[in-house]
N, C-alpha and C positions, 0 to 999 in steps of 0.2 A: 770812562776812557781817558787815558793819559798819553799825551804826545811828548816825547822827549827828543830834543834836537841834539845832534852830535856833529862831530867834524865831518867835512866832506871828504870823499875819496875819489880822486880823478879816475876817469875811464882810460882805456888803453887802445891806441890805434892798432889795426891789423898789421901794418908796417908803415914805415915812414913814407908819406906822400900819397898813400893809397886812398885814404878817407879821412875827413876831418875828425879830430878826436872829440869825443863827447866831453862837454864841460858839465861836471856834476855839481849840483847845488847842495841842498839840504838833505841829510839823511834823517829819518825819523823812525821811532820805534813805538808801536802800539802795544799797550799793556792793558789787557782786559781778561777777566776770569783767569788770572794767573797764567796767561799765555802771551807770547810775544812774537812779533815778526819785524823785520827791518826792510824798509824800502828807500829808494834813492830818487831824487828829482833831478832831471836833466835840464840844464839851461840852454835853450835853443834860440835865443835872440828873438823871441816873439812872445810878448807879454799876454797875448790872447790865447795861447795854447800852453797847457801844462802836461808834461810827460813824466810818468813815474815808472820805475821798474824794480823788480826783485827777482831773486832766484828761489827755487824750492828749498835750498839749504838755508835760506834766511828765515825760515819758519821753525818754530818749535815742533818737534816730532809729534807731540800730542795734538796739535792743531790739525795736522795732516791726516793722522790716523783716526781721529774721532771728531770730525767737524760738527757733529750734533751737539757736543758739549760746549762749543763756542757760542752757539745761539745766533750766528750771523746769517746763515743761509736759509733760504725759503724751503718749503716742503718740495717744490718742484726741483729746486737745485739739488736737494738731497737725493731725490729719485734719480736724477741724472748721474750724480756721483756714484751711486750704487750700481749703475749699469756698465761702468767701465770695468773691463776684465783685468787689466794690468794695474798693479799698485802705483807705478809711476804716473800713469794717466790720471788716476784718482787724485794723487797728490798735486799734479799740475792743475787740475780742475779746481781744487780747493784754493790753491794759491791765487789763481786768476780771480775767483769770485770774491775772496777776502780783500785783495788789493783793490779791485774795482769799487767795492762798497766803501772802503775807507777813504779812497781818493775822492769819490763823489761827495762824501760828507764834509770834505774840506771846502766845498763850493756851495753846499746847500745846508739847510737847517735840519735835515733828517739825520737820524742816527744811522750807522752802517746797517743795522738789521732791518731798517724800515724801507729800504729801497726795493721796488718791484720792477720787473722788466718784461717787455714784450718783444716779439720778433716780426719783421715784415715777411713778405712772401719769399724772399731770397735768404732769409735767416739772419739778417742784420739785427742785432739787439738795440733796443732803445729804452728810455725810462718810461715806465707805465704809471708809476706813482712814487712819491707824492705828486698829485696833479698840479700843485702850486708851482712846481719846478717847470719853467718854460725856457726853451732855447738852450738847454744844456746838452751838448753833444759829447759822445764818448766813443772810443773804439778800443778793441783789445787785440793782442797778439801773443802767442806763446810758441816757443820752440825749444826742444830738449828740456832744459831746466830753467829757462828764462821766461818771465812774464812781463809784458809792457802794457801800460794803460795810458791813453792820450785823452785829454778832456779839453773842451773849449766851450765858452759861453756865446761865441759869435761866429764860429766857423763850422761847416761840415768837415768832419775829420776822419782820417783813415790812418792806420798804423800797421806796419808789418815788420816782423823780426824773423831772421833766419840765422841758423847756425851755418857757418861757412865750412862745408864739407871739404876734406883734403883732396878730393878728386875733381877733375874737370867735368862739367855737365856733358851728358851724352848727346850724340848727333841727332837723336830723336826729339829731345825736348827743345833744343835751340830754335829750330824753325817754327815750332808751335808757339813759343813764348816771345821770341824776338822778331822785330821787323828786319827786313833785309839790310837796312842801314846800320842797325845795331849789331847784327851778325858780322857785317863787313868790318865795323870798327873793332869788334872783339877779336877778329881774326888777325888784325895787325899787331896785337899785343903778344908778349912772351907768354908761355903756358901758365905760369903762376899768376900773372896779371889777368889772364882770361878768366880764371876761376873767380877772382874778386869782381871783375866787371860783370860777369853773369849774375852774381847775387845782388849786385847793386841794381842792375836792370830789374831783376825779379822782384825785389822788395819794393822798389818804386812803383811798379805796375800793380802789385798786390795792394799797396796802400791806396792807390788811386781807385781801383775797382771797389775796395772796401768802403772808401769815402762815398762813392756813388750809391752804395747799398744794394748793388745788383750782382755781386759775386762774379763768378767766372762765366756768367751769361754774356759779359762783355769780353770780346776776344783780346787777349793780352798783346798780340802782335799788332793790333791797331792803335795801341798807345806807344808812342815813340819818344824816347828820352835821349838827350844829348848830355853826356857827363864828361866831356873833354875838358871843360873849364872847372878847375878845382874849387872855384868860389861861387858857382851857380849851377843850377840844374834846369834845363829847358825841356819843355814837353810839346808835342804836336800830336794831332789825331788824324785818323784816316778811316776809310771803309765804313764799318757799322757804327763807329763812335762819332757822334756830332757833339762837339763841346768847344768851349772857348778857352784856349790855353792861357790867355792873359789873366784869367780869374783864379788860376791855381798857383799855389806856392808849395815847394817841396824842400824837405831837409833830410839829411842822411848822416849817420854817424856810426861808429863802432862802439861796442860795449864789451868789456873784459877781454878784448883782443880776439874774440872768437865769434862774435855775432855782428851782423849788420842790421840796423834799424832804420826804416824809412817812414817819414810822416808826410801825408798829403792833406792840405787844407784849402778849403774854398769858402769864401764868405757867401751867405745865402742871398738870394734863393738859387737853388740848382736849376 
């Protein structure tokens, strides 16, 4: 495996003042078996969390079409790959698995092909082997053609990425996903800003429930965020969610001017 460092390419905000711009650090290119892909690291002002992302178009076509030839994916992963009906979904799955394995190998001694994974009762993935790896947390998200991987050696971590659709959310999903306070705040904004605010709330909530490892068994409307301050994100809990807000830290940024990414981190134990 050969890692080549190249110049950084900055991210782009959705529009001025809407969301902090992603500060992109190192780009790197993996070359193995005559195949390549490129991924970018985000600098998020937290040296305990690493976040990497890539797009499907950052991969050689041969990697996406014939993942068996790369030798990185397990038999279980290849079975899952073949179960996808649409080609784009197969490509996104391969990109996700390859990025995860290569990022983990930057933090452990195992080669990318040696990692094995297990899932909890809610479907959250975790490292099963090598067994010598202790306390390394990761989480994944993908949307359209973007894949994001967050890794931490000391924090329970969750990440969510969403493509910002050009239409406002429907009246059905808003009361299901947002608290009454969040919905009231969103209603005070102009229509274009409402769209951005909804995806900001959504990604923050998804990142939190993914960090908890319980998926949508936790009601999204019982996690309440305050995003009025451009320099901080506050959280509160109600109803079925009993948690301590002071233990959580959240970060959010835009990528390529089309996606919003949110990260939730909590130091153990949960």
